[in-house]
DSSP file (Angstrom, degrees, kcal/mol; ACC not computed):
  #  RESIDUE AA STRUCTURE BP1 BP2  ACC     N-H-->O    O-->H-N    N-H-->O    O-->H-N    TCO  KAPPA ALPHA  PHI   PSI    X-CA   Y-CA   Z-CA
    1    1 A M              0   0    0      0, 0.0     2,-0.1     0, 0.0   113,-0.0   0.000 360.0 360.0 360.0 137.0   13.2   -5.8   -2.6
    2    2 A A        -     0   0    0      1,-0.1     2,-0.4   110,-0.1   112,-0.1  -0.398 360.0-126.4 -70.9 147.4    9.9   -6.5   -0.8
    3    3 A T  E     -A  113   0A   0    110,-0.6   110,-0.9    -2,-0.1     2,-0.3  -0.761  17.6-119.3 -98.6 140.8    7.5   -8.8   -2.5
    4    4 A F  E     -A  112   0A   0     -2,-0.4     2,-0.4   108,-0.2   108,-0.2  -0.629  27.9-169.3 -78.7 132.4    3.9   -8.0   -3.2
    5    5 A N  E     -A  111   0A   0    106,-2.6   106,-2.5    -2,-0.3     2,-0.3  -0.987  14.2-136.5-122.4 133.4    1.3  -10.2   -1.5
    6    6 A K  E     -A  110   0A   0     -2,-0.4     2,-0.4   104,-0.2   104,-0.3  -0.689  11.5-127.0 -92.9 139.5   -2.4  -10.0   -2.4
    7    7 A F    >   -     0   0    0    102,-2.2     3,-1.5    -2,-0.3     4,-0.4  -0.713  22.8-132.4 -75.6 133.6   -5.3  -10.0    0.1
    8    8 A N  T >> S+     0   0    0     29,-2.7     3,-1.2    -2,-0.4     4,-0.7   0.856 102.8  61.5 -58.8 -37.3   -7.6  -12.8   -1.0
    9    9 A C  H 3> S+     0   0    0     30,-0.7     4,-3.2    28,-0.5    -1,-0.3   0.706  84.7  79.1 -65.1 -18.8  -10.7  -10.6   -0.7
   10   10 A F  H <> S+     0   0    0     -3,-1.5     4,-2.3     1,-0.2    -1,-0.3   0.880  90.1  53.6 -57.1 -38.8   -9.3   -8.2   -3.4
   11   11 A V  H <> S+     0   0    0     -3,-1.2     4,-2.1    -4,-0.4    -1,-0.2   0.938 113.8  40.2 -63.1 -48.2  -10.4  -10.7   -6.1
   12   12 A E  H  X S+     0   0    0     -4,-0.7     4,-2.1     2,-0.2    -2,-0.2   0.921 114.0  53.5 -67.5 -43.6  -14.0  -10.8   -4.9
   13   13 A D  H  <>S+     0   0    0     -4,-3.2     5,-3.1     1,-0.2     6,-0.6   0.879 110.1  48.8 -58.8 -37.4  -14.1   -7.0   -4.1
   14   14 A L  H ><5S+     0   0    0     -4,-2.3     3,-1.3    -5,-0.3    -1,-0.2   0.922 111.2  48.8 -66.9 -44.8  -12.9   -6.4   -7.7
   15   15 A A  H 3<5S+     0   0    0     -4,-2.1    -2,-0.2     1,-0.3    -1,-0.2   0.790 111.4  50.9 -65.8 -27.8  -15.6   -8.7   -9.2
   16   16 A E  T 3<5S-     0   0    0     -4,-2.1    -1,-0.3    -5,-0.1    -2,-0.2   0.116 118.5-108.5-101.1  21.3  -18.3   -7.0   -7.1
   17   17 A K  T < 5S+     0   0    0     -3,-1.3    -3,-0.2    -5,-0.1    -2,-0.1   0.755  77.2 132.3  63.5  32.6  -17.3   -3.5   -8.1
   18   18 A A      < +     0   0    0     -5,-3.1     2,-0.4    -6,-0.2    -4,-0.2   0.747  66.1  55.0 -79.2 -23.9  -15.8   -2.3   -4.8
   19   19 A H        -     0   0    0     -6,-0.6     2,-0.3    -5,-0.1    -2,-0.1  -0.894  47.6-178.6-116.2 139.7  -12.8   -0.9   -6.7
   20   20 A N    >>  -     0   0    0     -2,-0.4     4,-3.1     1,-0.1     3,-2.1  -0.798  17.7-174.1-123.4  86.5  -12.3    1.5   -9.5
   21   21 A L  T 34 S+     0   0    0     -2,-0.3     5,-0.1     1,-0.3    -1,-0.1   0.677  77.6  55.7 -62.4 -19.5   -8.5    1.3   -9.6
   22   22 A G  T 34 S+     0   0    0      1,-0.1    -1,-0.3    46,-0.1    43,-0.1   0.648 124.6  18.2 -85.1 -15.0   -8.2    4.0  -12.2
   23   23 A A  T <4 S+     0   0    0     -3,-2.1    -2,-0.2     2,-0.0    -1,-0.1   0.639  97.3  96.8-129.5 -26.0  -10.1    6.7  -10.1
   24   24 A D  S  < S-     0   0    0     -4,-3.1     2,-0.7     1,-0.1    -5,-0.0  -0.218  79.9-102.9 -68.7 160.6  -10.2    5.7   -6.5
   25   25 A V        -     0   0    0     39,-0.0    77,-2.0    76,-0.0    78,-1.0  -0.773  39.0-164.9 -86.4 114.0   -7.8    7.0   -3.9
   26   26 A L  E     -B  101   0A   0     -2,-0.7     2,-0.3    37,-0.3    75,-0.2  -0.783   6.7-166.8 -98.7 144.5   -5.2    4.3   -3.1
   27   27 A K  E     -B  100   0A   0     73,-3.0    73,-2.4    -2,-0.3     2,-0.5  -0.915  19.0-144.2-131.9 157.0   -3.0    4.6   -0.1
   28   28 A V  E     -BC  99  61A   0     33,-2.6    33,-1.9    -2,-0.3     2,-0.3  -0.981  24.4-177.5-121.1 116.3    0.1    3.0    1.4
   29   29 A A  E     -B   98   0A   0     69,-2.3    69,-3.4    -2,-0.5     2,-0.3  -0.811  18.0-133.7-112.0 154.7    0.1    2.7    5.2
   30   30 A L  E     +B   97   0A   0     -2,-0.3     2,-0.3    67,-0.2    67,-0.2  -0.832  29.3 162.4-107.0 145.9    2.9    1.3    7.4
   31   31 A T  E     -B   96   0A   0     65,-2.0    65,-2.8    -2,-0.3    64,-2.5  -0.984  38.1-148.4-154.8 158.5    2.5   -1.2   10.2
   32   32 A N  S    S+     0   0    0     16,-0.8     2,-0.5    62,-0.3    62,-0.1   0.347  76.4  95.5-107.1   1.8    4.5   -3.6   12.3
   33   33 A T  S    S-     0   0    0     15,-0.4    62,-0.1    63,-0.1    63,-0.0  -0.837  83.5-114.9 -97.3 126.4    1.6   -6.0   12.7
   34   34 A A        -     0   0    0     -2,-0.5     2,-0.1     1,-0.1    -2,-0.1  -0.368  26.1-144.3 -64.4 126.4    1.6   -8.9   10.2
   35   35 A P        -     0   0    0      0, 0.0     2,-0.4     0, 0.0    -1,-0.1  -0.442  10.8-142.2 -78.6 163.8   -1.3   -8.9    7.8
   36   36 A T    >   -     0   0    0     -2,-0.1     3,-1.8     1,-0.1     0, 0.0  -0.965  18.5-123.5-127.5 149.1   -2.8  -12.1    6.6
   37   37 A A  T 3  S+     0   0    0     -2,-0.4   -29,-2.7     1,-0.3   -28,-0.5   0.761 108.6  61.9 -60.3 -25.7   -4.1  -13.0    3.1
   38   38 A S  T 3  S+     0   0    0    -31,-0.2    -1,-0.3   -30,-0.1   -31,-0.1   0.522  75.6 117.2 -83.1  -4.8   -7.5  -13.9    4.6
   39   39 A Q    <   -     0   0    0     -3,-1.8   -30,-0.7     1,-0.1     3,-0.1  -0.328  42.9-170.9 -62.4 144.5   -8.2  -10.4    6.0
   40   40 A T        +     0   0    0      1,-0.1     2,-0.3   -32,-0.1    -1,-0.1   0.470  67.0  39.1-114.8  -7.4  -11.3   -8.7    4.5
   41   41 A T        -     0   0    0     66,-0.1     2,-0.5     2,-0.1    66,-0.2  -0.946  65.2-142.7-137.7 160.2  -10.8   -5.2    5.9
   42   42 A W        +     0   0    0     64,-1.0     2,-0.3    -2,-0.3    58,-0.0  -0.993  33.0 149.7-123.3 126.7   -7.9   -2.8    6.6
   43   43 A N     >  -     0   0    0     -2,-0.5     4,-1.5     1,-0.0     3,-0.2  -0.992  50.2-126.9-153.7 154.9   -7.9   -0.7    9.7
   44   44 A V  T  4 S+     0   0    0     -2,-0.3     5,-0.1     1,-0.2    -1,-0.0   0.583 103.5  69.2 -80.4  -9.4   -5.4    0.9   12.1
   45   45 A T  T  4 S+     0   0    0      1,-0.1    -1,-0.2     2,-0.1    -3,-0.0   0.942 111.4  31.0 -69.5 -47.1   -7.1   -0.6   15.2
   46   46 A D  T  4 S+     0   0    0      1,-0.3    -2,-0.2    -3,-0.2    -1,-0.1   0.775 135.4  31.1 -79.8 -27.7   -6.1   -4.2   14.2
   47   47 A H  S  < S-     0   0    0     -4,-1.5    -1,-0.3   -17,-0.0    -2,-0.1  -0.712  87.3-148.4-133.4  80.0   -2.8   -3.0   12.5
   48   48 A P        -     0   0    0      0, 0.0   -16,-0.8     0, 0.0   -15,-0.4  -0.183   9.9-151.1 -56.0 136.3   -1.5    0.1   14.2
   49   49 A A        -     0   0    0      1,-0.2   -18,-0.2   -18,-0.2     3,-0.1  -0.586  33.3 -81.5 -97.2 164.8    0.3    2.5   12.1
   50   50 A P        -     0   0    0      0, 0.0    -1,-0.2     0, 0.0   -20,-0.1  -0.259  64.7 -80.4 -58.6 156.9    3.1    4.8   13.2
   51   51 A A        -     0   0    0     41,-0.2     2,-2.3     1,-0.1     5,-0.2  -0.268  45.7-105.4 -58.5 145.6    1.9    8.0   14.9
   52   52 A A  S    S+     0   0    0     -3,-0.1     2,-0.3     3,-0.1     5,-0.2  -0.520  90.6  84.7 -74.6  81.1    0.8   10.7   12.5
   53   53 A A    >   +     0   0    0     -2,-2.3     3,-1.7     4,-0.1    36,-0.1  -0.965  60.4  45.4-166.2 168.4    4.0   12.8   13.1
   54   54 A N  T 3  S-     0   0    0     -2,-0.3    33,-2.0     1,-0.3    35,-0.2   0.765 134.5 -40.4  59.6  29.5    7.6   13.2   12.0
   55   55 A G  T 3  S+     0   0    0      1,-0.3     2,-0.5    31,-0.2    30,-0.4   0.365 112.8 114.9 101.2  -4.8    6.7   13.0    8.3
   56   56 A Y    <   -     0   0    0     -3,-1.7     2,-0.3    -5,-0.2    -1,-0.3  -0.889  54.0-149.6-101.6 126.4    4.1   10.2    8.6
   57   57 A T    >   -     0   0    0     -2,-0.5     3,-2.7    -5,-0.2    -4,-0.1  -0.739  29.7 -97.3 -94.5 139.4    0.6   11.2    7.6
   58   58 A A  T 3  S+     0   0    0     -2,-0.3    -1,-0.1     1,-0.3    -7,-0.1  -0.314 114.1  18.1 -52.7 129.7   -2.4    9.5    9.2
   59   59 A G  T 3  S-     0   0    0    -29,-0.1    -1,-0.3   -32,-0.0     2,-0.1   0.221 118.5-103.3  89.3 -14.7   -3.6    6.9    6.7
   60   60 A G    <   -     0   0    0     -3,-2.7   -31,-0.2   -33,-0.1     2,-0.1  -0.394  56.1 -33.2  95.4-173.2   -0.3    6.8    4.9
   61   61 A N  B     -C   28   0A   0    -33,-1.9   -33,-2.6    -2,-0.1    23,-0.1  -0.469  45.8-135.8 -85.4 156.4    0.9    8.2    1.6
   62   62 A T        -     0   0    0    -35,-0.2   -35,-0.2    -2,-0.1     2,-0.1  -0.889  20.9-155.4-113.5  98.1   -1.2    8.5   -1.6
   63   63 A P        -     0   0    0      0, 0.0   -37,-0.3     0, 0.0     2,-0.2  -0.442  22.9-110.8 -72.1 147.6    0.8    7.4   -4.6
   64   64 A S        -     0   0    0     17,-0.3    16,-2.9    -2,-0.1     2,-0.8  -0.513  24.6-119.7 -75.0 143.8   -0.3    8.8   -8.0
   65   65 A I  E     -E   79   0B   0     14,-0.2    14,-0.2    -2,-0.2     3,-0.1  -0.780  31.4-179.9 -84.4 112.8   -1.9    6.5  -10.5
   66   66 A T  E     -     0   0B   0     12,-2.0     2,-0.3    -2,-0.8    13,-0.2   0.876  66.8  -2.6 -80.6 -41.2    0.5    6.5  -13.4
   67   67 A S  E     +E   78   0B   0     11,-1.9    11,-3.2     2,-0.0    -1,-0.3  -0.979  48.0 176.1-156.1 139.4   -1.5    4.1  -15.6
   68   68 A S  E     +E   77   0B   0     -2,-0.3     2,-0.3     9,-0.2     9,-0.2  -0.773  44.5 119.4-142.4  91.4   -4.7    2.0  -15.3
   69   69 A A  E     -E   76   0B   0      7,-1.7     7,-2.7    -2,-0.3     2,-0.4  -0.970  50.7-128.4-154.6 162.0   -5.3    0.4  -18.6
   70   70 A Q  E     -E   75   0B   0     -2,-0.3     2,-0.4     5,-0.3     5,-0.3  -0.913  13.6-170.1-117.6 148.0   -5.6   -2.9  -20.5
   71   71 A T  E >  S-E   74   0B   0      3,-2.3     3,-1.7    -2,-0.4    -2,-0.0  -0.987  76.6 -14.1-135.3 124.8   -3.9   -4.0  -23.7
   72   72 A S  T 3  S-     0   0    0     -2,-0.4     3,-0.1     1,-0.3    -1,-0.1   0.839 132.1 -48.6  52.0  38.3   -5.0   -7.1  -25.6
   73   73 A G  T 3  S+     0   0    0      1,-0.2     2,-0.5     0, 0.0    -1,-0.3   0.496 114.8 112.2  85.8   3.8   -7.1   -8.2  -22.6
   74   74 A T  E <   -E   71   0B   0     -3,-1.7    -3,-2.3    64,-0.0     2,-0.3  -0.953  52.4-154.7-114.0 120.9   -4.4   -7.8  -19.9
   75   75 A Y  E     -EF  70 139B   0     64,-2.7    64,-2.4    -2,-0.5     2,-0.4  -0.717  10.6-171.4 -92.4 140.9   -5.0   -5.0  -17.4
   76   76 A K  E     -EF  69 138B   0     -7,-2.7    -7,-1.7    -2,-0.3     2,-0.5  -0.997  12.3-155.9-136.0 131.7   -2.1   -3.4  -15.6
   77   77 A L  E     -EF  68 137B   0     60,-2.3    59,-2.9    -2,-0.4    60,-1.0  -0.927  14.2-172.4-104.2 123.2   -2.1   -0.9  -12.7
   78   78 A V  E     -E   67   0B   0    -11,-3.2   -12,-2.0    -2,-0.5   -11,-1.9  -0.972   1.2-171.9-119.1 126.4    1.0    1.3  -12.4
   79   79 A L  E     -E   65   0B   0     -2,-0.5   -14,-0.2   -14,-0.2     2,-0.2  -0.878  27.4-112.3-114.0 147.9    1.6    3.6   -9.4
   80   80 A A        -     0   0    0    -16,-2.9    51,-0.1    -2,-0.3   -16,-0.0  -0.514  45.4 -96.9 -71.5 145.7    4.2    6.2   -8.9
   81   81 A D        -     0   0    0     49,-0.2     2,-0.4    -2,-0.2   -17,-0.3  -0.220  39.7-150.5 -57.3 153.6    6.7    5.4   -6.3
   82   82 A T  E     -G  128   0C   0     46,-1.7    46,-3.4   -19,-0.1     2,-0.4  -0.985   4.2-151.9-131.9 145.5    6.1    6.9   -2.9
   83   83 A T  E     -G  127   0C   0     -2,-0.4     2,-0.5    44,-0.2    44,-0.2  -0.950   6.6-157.4-123.4 133.9    8.6    7.9   -0.2
   84   84 A F  E     -G  126   0C   0     42,-2.6    42,-2.6    -2,-0.4     2,-0.5  -0.944  18.7-174.2-102.9 124.6    8.3    8.1    3.6
   85   85 A T  E     -G  125   0C   0     -2,-0.5     2,-0.3   -30,-0.4    40,-0.2  -0.982  20.6-133.2-125.8 124.8   10.9   10.5    5.1
   86   86 A A        +     0   0    0     38,-2.4    37,-3.0    -2,-0.5     2,-0.4  -0.574  29.5 175.9 -75.5 133.1   11.3   11.0    8.8
   87   87 A S        +     0   0    0    -33,-2.0   -31,-0.1    -2,-0.3    35,-0.1  -0.966  64.3   0.4-142.7 121.3   11.6   14.6    9.8
   88   88 A G  S    S-     0   0    0     -2,-0.4     2,-0.3   -34,-0.1   -34,-0.1   0.577 133.6  -0.9  80.5   8.5   11.8   16.0   13.4
   89   89 A G  S    S-     0   0    0    -35,-0.2    34,-0.2   -36,-0.1     2,-0.1  -0.928  94.4 -58.5 159.5-178.1   11.8   12.5   14.9
   90   90 A S        -     0   0    0     -2,-0.3     2,-0.5    -4,-0.1    31,-0.2  -0.472  29.8-145.4 -91.7 160.4   11.6    8.8   13.9
   91   91 A I  E     - D   0 120A   0     29,-2.1    29,-2.9    -2,-0.1     3,-0.2  -0.996  49.1 -51.9-119.2 125.2    8.9    6.9   12.0
   92   92 A G  E     -     0   0A   0     -2,-0.5    27,-0.2     1,-0.3   -41,-0.2  -0.716  24.3-112.8 126.6-175.9    8.4    3.3   13.1
   93   93 A P  E     +     0   0A   0      0, 0.0     2,-0.3     0, 0.0    -1,-0.3   0.424  64.8 145.6 -80.1 156.4    9.0    0.6   13.8
   94   94 A F  E     + D   0 118A   0     24,-2.0    24,-3.3    -3,-0.2   -62,-0.3  -0.972  29.4 179.5-150.5 156.6    7.2   -1.0   10.9
   95   95 A R  E     +     0   0A   0    -64,-2.5    19,-2.6    -2,-0.3     2,-0.4   0.514  67.4  59.2-128.0 -23.9    7.8   -4.0    8.7
   96   96 A Y  E     -BD  31 113A   0    -65,-2.8   -65,-2.0    17,-0.2     2,-0.5  -0.881  56.6-155.5-120.2 142.2    4.8   -3.9    6.3
   97   97 A A  E     -BD  30 112A   0     15,-2.0    15,-2.4    -2,-0.4     2,-0.5  -0.979  21.9-155.3-112.4 118.3    3.6   -1.4    3.7
   98   98 A I  E     -BD  29 111A   0    -69,-3.4   -69,-2.3    -2,-0.5     2,-0.6  -0.825   5.4-154.3-101.4 126.6   -0.1   -2.0    3.1
   99   99 A L  E     +BD  28 110A   0     11,-3.2    10,-2.5    -2,-0.5    11,-1.7  -0.891  30.5 159.3 -97.4 122.1   -1.8   -0.9   -0.2
  100  100 A Y  E     -BD  27 108A   0    -73,-2.4   -73,-3.0    -2,-0.6     2,-0.8  -0.937  44.7-112.8-141.9 164.4   -5.5   -0.2    0.3
  101  101 A N  E   > -BD  26 107A   0      6,-3.0     6,-1.2    -2,-0.3     5,-0.8  -0.859  23.9-176.1-100.3 106.0   -8.4    1.6   -1.3
  102  102 A S  T > 5S+     0   0    0    -77,-2.0     3,-0.5    -2,-0.8   -76,-0.2   0.734  83.2  57.7 -77.0 -20.7   -9.4    4.5    0.9
  103  103 A T  T 3 5S+     0   0    0    -78,-1.0     2,-0.9     1,-0.2    -1,-0.2   0.878 102.0  56.0 -71.9 -37.8  -12.3    5.4   -1.3
  104  104 A A  T > 5S-     0   0    0    -79,-0.2     3,-0.7     3,-0.1    -1,-0.2  -0.371 133.5 -80.6 -95.4  54.2  -13.8    2.0   -1.0
  105  105 A L  T < 5S-     0   0    0     -2,-0.9   -63,-0.3    -3,-0.5    -3,-0.2   0.858  86.2 -59.1  53.3  41.5  -14.1    1.9    2.8
  106  106 A D  T 3 <S-     0   0    0     -5,-0.8   -64,-1.0     1,-0.2    -1,-0.2   0.852  77.3-177.5  59.7  39.6  -10.4    1.0    3.2
  107  107 A K  E <   - D   0 101A   0     -6,-1.2    -6,-3.0    -3,-0.7    -1,-0.2  -0.528  25.8-122.0 -67.9 129.4  -10.7   -2.3    1.2
  108  108 A P  E     + D   0 100A   0      0, 0.0    -8,-0.2     0, 0.0     3,-0.1  -0.479  33.0 174.2 -77.3 145.6   -7.3   -4.0    1.3
  109  109 A I  E     -     0   0A   0    -10,-2.5  -102,-2.2     1,-0.4     2,-0.3   0.738  56.3 -50.4-111.9 -55.3   -5.5   -4.8   -1.9
  110  110 A G  E     -AD   6  99A   0    -11,-1.7   -11,-3.2  -104,-0.3    -1,-0.4  -0.973  45.6-129.6-171.0 179.2   -2.1   -6.2   -0.9
  111  111 A W  E     -AD   5  98A   0   -106,-2.5  -106,-2.6    -2,-0.3     2,-0.4  -0.976   8.4-135.4-146.7 159.6    1.1   -5.7    1.1
  112  112 A Y  E     -AD   4  97A   0    -15,-2.4   -15,-2.0    -2,-0.3     2,-0.6  -0.954  16.2-150.9-114.6 134.2    4.8   -5.6    1.0
  113  113 A D  E     -AD   3  96A   0   -110,-0.9  -110,-0.6    -2,-0.4   -17,-0.2  -0.930   5.6-166.0-107.6 120.5    6.9   -7.4    3.6
  114  114 A Y  E     -     0   0A   0    -19,-2.6   -18,-0.1    -2,-0.6    -1,-0.1   0.383  40.6-119.1 -88.9   4.3   10.3   -5.8    4.2
  115  115 A G  E    S+     0   0A   0    -20,-0.2     2,-0.3     0, 0.0   -19,-0.1   0.030  83.5  24.5  89.4 -28.7   11.6   -8.9    6.2
  116  116 A S  E    S-     0   0A   0    -21,-0.2    -2,-0.1   -22,-0.1   -22,-0.1  -0.975  96.6 -73.9-160.0 162.9   12.3   -7.2    9.5
  117  117 A S  E     -     0   0A   0     -2,-0.3     2,-0.4   -24,-0.1   -22,-0.2  -0.319  44.9-161.3 -65.6 143.4   11.2   -4.2   11.5
  118  118 A I  E     - D   0  94A   0    -24,-3.3   -24,-2.0     2,-0.0     2,-0.4  -0.969  11.2-168.6-126.3 138.6   12.4   -0.8   10.3
  119  119 A T  E     -     0   0A   0     -2,-0.4     2,-0.6   -26,-0.2   -27,-0.2  -0.989  16.1-145.8-125.2 122.7   12.6    2.5   12.1
  120  120 A L  E     - D   0  91A   0    -29,-2.9   -29,-2.1    -2,-0.4     2,-0.2  -0.773  14.4-152.4 -87.2 123.4   13.4    5.6   10.1
  121  121 A L    >   -     0   0    0     -2,-0.6     3,-3.1   -31,-0.2   -35,-0.4  -0.518  45.0 -62.0 -87.9 162.6   15.5    8.1   12.0
  122  122 A T  T 3  S+     0   0    0      1,-0.3   -35,-0.2    -2,-0.2    -1,-0.2  -0.162 128.5  16.3 -47.2 127.1   15.3   11.9   11.2
  123  123 A G  T 3  S+     0   0    0    -37,-3.0    -1,-0.3     1,-0.3     2,-0.2   0.230 100.0 116.5  91.4 -13.1   16.5   12.4    7.6
  124  124 A E    <   -     0   0    0     -3,-3.1   -38,-2.4   -38,-0.0    -1,-0.3  -0.589  46.4-160.7 -88.7 153.2   16.1    8.7    6.6
  125  125 A S  E     -G   85   0C   0    -40,-0.2     2,-0.5    -2,-0.2   -40,-0.2  -0.923  16.8-150.7-132.3 154.9   13.7    7.6    3.9
  126  126 A L  E     -G   84   0C   0    -42,-2.6   -42,-2.6    -2,-0.3     2,-0.6  -0.993  15.1-154.5-122.7 122.0   11.9    4.5    2.7
  127  127 A L  E     -G   83   0C   0     -2,-0.5     2,-1.0   -44,-0.2   -44,-0.2  -0.865   6.2-150.8 -95.5 119.3   11.0    4.4   -1.0
  128  128 A V  E     -G   82   0C   0    -46,-3.4   -46,-1.7    -2,-0.6     2,-1.0  -0.823  22.4-154.9 -87.1 105.1    8.1    2.1   -1.7
  129  129 A D        -     0   0    0     -2,-1.0     2,-0.4   -48,-0.2   -49,-0.1  -0.718   8.7-163.9 -94.6  97.3    9.2    1.2   -5.2
  130  130 A F        -     0   0    0     -2,-1.0     2,-0.7   -51,-0.1   -49,-0.2  -0.677  31.5-111.7 -80.6 131.2    6.3    0.2   -7.4
  131  131 A D     >  -     0   0    0     -2,-0.4     4,-2.2     4,-0.3   -52,-0.1  -0.493  28.7-166.9 -67.6 107.5    7.5   -1.7  -10.5
  132  132 A A  T  4 S+     0   0    0     -2,-0.7    -1,-0.2     2,-0.2     4,-0.1   0.818  84.6  46.3 -67.3 -31.3    6.8    0.7  -13.4
  133  133 A A  T  4 S+     0   0    0      1,-0.1    -1,-0.2     2,-0.1    -2,-0.1   0.944 125.3  26.9 -77.9 -49.6    7.4   -2.0  -16.0
  134  134 A A  T  4 S-     0   0    0      1,-0.1    -2,-0.2     2,-0.0   -57,-0.2   0.702 105.2-137.4 -86.9 -20.4    5.4   -4.9  -14.6
  135  135 A G     <  -     0   0    0     -4,-2.2   -57,-0.3     1,-0.1    -4,-0.3  -0.053  30.7 -77.2  83.4 167.4    2.9   -2.7  -12.6
  136  136 A V  S    S-     0   0    0    -59,-2.9     2,-0.3     1,-0.3   -58,-0.1   0.889 112.9  -8.6 -67.8 -40.0    1.7   -3.2   -9.1
  137  137 A L  E     -F   77   0B   0    -60,-1.0   -60,-2.3     2,-0.0     2,-0.4  -0.991  61.3-152.2-155.1 154.4   -0.6   -5.8  -10.4
  138  138 A T  E     -F   76   0B   0     -2,-0.3     2,-0.5   -62,-0.2   -62,-0.2  -0.972   5.9-154.9-128.2 147.0   -1.9   -7.3  -13.7
  139  139 A L  E      F   75   0B   0    -64,-2.4   -64,-2.7    -2,-0.4    -2,-0.0  -0.987 360.0 360.0-122.0 126.9   -5.1   -9.0  -14.4
  140  140 A V              0   0    0     -2,-0.5    -1,-0.1   -66,-0.2   -64,-0.0   0.388 360.0 360.0-111.6 360.0   -5.3  -11.5  -17.3
């Protein structure tokens, strides 16, 4: 399972009201270019995504927000899993799934590293499995 890595700017962006995680449109994009924790923006110029074809949508998938709530002072964001399925051709190669806020000028949140490049052939899928129990992220 890929591990979630946070972009450092996410903390400041959150404190300065750049994100409304319960209402903004969050997206998952694929890229084969390694992100770094020190990045402050997300864009496809610096991190090319697969072509918008064969089942890949420009900008990536939009997972549903299942829950955005706090209990006893701990906030948890839960997203529904999202699946990329190649149809009519391949998607890739890619190694990273980037979670970003498309409402907030494409502010980066975090990324998943799958360890090596992946190319989905026609009929193959990649499930970005967001942990429903632990959430994508928690704030204490």
